[in-house]
C-alpha positions, 0 to 999 in steps of 0.5 A: 439483396437477400443471401442464400443460407449457403452464401451467408454460411460461406461468408461467416466462415470466410470472416471467421478464418480471416479474423483467426489468421489475423496478426492482431488476434494471433498473439496477445498484446503485451502488457503496458506496465512492467513491474521491476521484477518483470524487468529484472527476470527478463534481463536474466537477473544480471543485476544479481550475477555472482551475489548471495541473494535475500529477498524481503517480500510477502504474498504480493511478491508475485508474477503476472501469472500469480506465481510467487517470485521466491518460487520462481527465483529458487527454481532458476539457476541464474540467481543464487536465492538463499534467504527470505525475510518476512515483514509484518503479516509474514512472508506467506501472509499468515499473521493478522495486524501486529504479528508475524510468522517468526523464523522457519524453513519454507516448506515450499523451497527449503529456504531459511525465512527470517522475521524483520517485524519490529526489528530495526538498526543493529538487531535487524542487521545481525539478522542480515549478517546471519542470513549470509547474503551479499544483496538484500532485494525488496519487493513488496506491494505498498497502499500509498499510505505513511502508516502502512508499515511495509514502507518503514520495513523498507527504511529499516532494511536499508538502514540495516543493510548499510550497517552491514555493507550489504547492496540494496535493490528495490524492485518497483510496483505501482502506487495503487492510488496514483502518484499524483500528489502528496496529501495530508499532514507531514510527520513530526519527528518526535511522533515517529513510531513504526506507523511513521519513521520520518517526516512524510506526508500521510499519503505520499504519492510515491512508489516504493522505489521513489521512497527508497531514493528519498530515504537514502538522500534525505533521512539515512545518516550514511547512504546505502548502496542502493539500486532500483529497478524501475517499472516501464509503462507506468503513468503517475495518473494510473490507478491499480487497475490500469496496471493489469496486474493481479491484486494480492492482499498486501495484509488481511485487512487490505482485500481490494484496491478499493480499500487502498483507495480510502485507507489513507483517511479512514485508517485515522479511526484506528485512533478512536473508539470507533470501528474502522471496519476490521472484521467485516468484508469491507474494512476501512470502507465501513466505520461505525460504533454502537449507538451511532445512527443516521445523523452521521451519514446525513452530516457528512453527506452534507458537506459535498465532499468531492468524489464520495457518497456515504450510506447509513450502514449497520454491521457486526464485526466478527473480530476487532472493536465491537466483535459480534455486536450489530453497530451503526455507521457509514459506508464509503462509496467512492464514485469519482476517484480522480476527485476524491481526496482520502485525507480530507475525507478522513478529517471530515468524517472525524469531525462529524462523528464527534459532532453527531455521537456523544460517545466519541473518544480518542484512544487512551493512548492518543494513537491518532497523534502517531497516525496524523504525525502530530497533536495538531489534528486532535487538538484542533478537532477537540477545539471545534475546528471544522474540516477546512480549518484542520486541512489548512493547518497543515499546508505549509509543511506539505508544501515543503514536503512536495518540493523534497518529494519532487527530487525523487520522482522516477516517473514524470 
């Protein structure tokens, strides 16, 4: 049966009106995931009532509509926010790797901003004392790797809060690369630095609130008065895009969640004379050096690593290693996130780089040992070990860490 134009228009209008008035389309569905800050603010900041509050945060401390939580809290009479503490790269994120913003008054709020970078123990405790706060709140987006320094800012701030008798509150956010499993070598205590204070796995598979519980239970000599505000709606298998949250780069060289996906493995190239892609638009996804050619991509593709392929690539970093020089290397293309193992992939890339490029060298200060947590990876690769042999070398210690880690998981 054919409808007249008038009947067709009437039917279309009725269908449109029905869809507009439908309860399902009248209001957006609430987000499945709620961050620690979203839950804290929805509760009227009751957890912080009567307290002078200082917050450790950076540009990632934003609401779902990308307002900074410091601006939101400063404008809310229900919370007495009196200080901000900035980590590496600074509170507003203006500093490059290895830098911070120093002590200043925030132009937007007038709040004093204190610098925590490279401070720990008593010097950091003195900063908390000078600020006059009663409670220190932590809310920073992590990247899921042991050598990403914000988790050690968390550890140092917990220790300093304990020394000064401050309450400590951690507002949880997702691990962007899931919380399914811990991967990679475990730090040996004698290699402790700001890229790894305590013996955890290279890819820890935890949220910051879970890490805070682990730090408090396993590593602080005296526990700090700690409270965590957990997320709701987060599953351990979730990658960041499942959260519905905006991605704000936690540091200048972590521009996208794709960067975080590979970072726990490819950051190891900071310990070599190859570029880890700093100074490009795809840091840690592009790797290379002067004189590297297509043999590297062919060799690592030949291993059949799950979830990832490697493209022969040429690029010219605008800063850092090989600044302004066109170099050869590889670009990682992850096609199956669930199957991809970033740490094993990082080791495979190191092994094949050394075998296919005669110019390969470790950094003279053996920084690779600080990143991997011991001499084992470097010495095994130098001795000719293949990827499977290197990975097998840390399994016993990893299994022990996984048993400890399990006790502190908030999300099942």
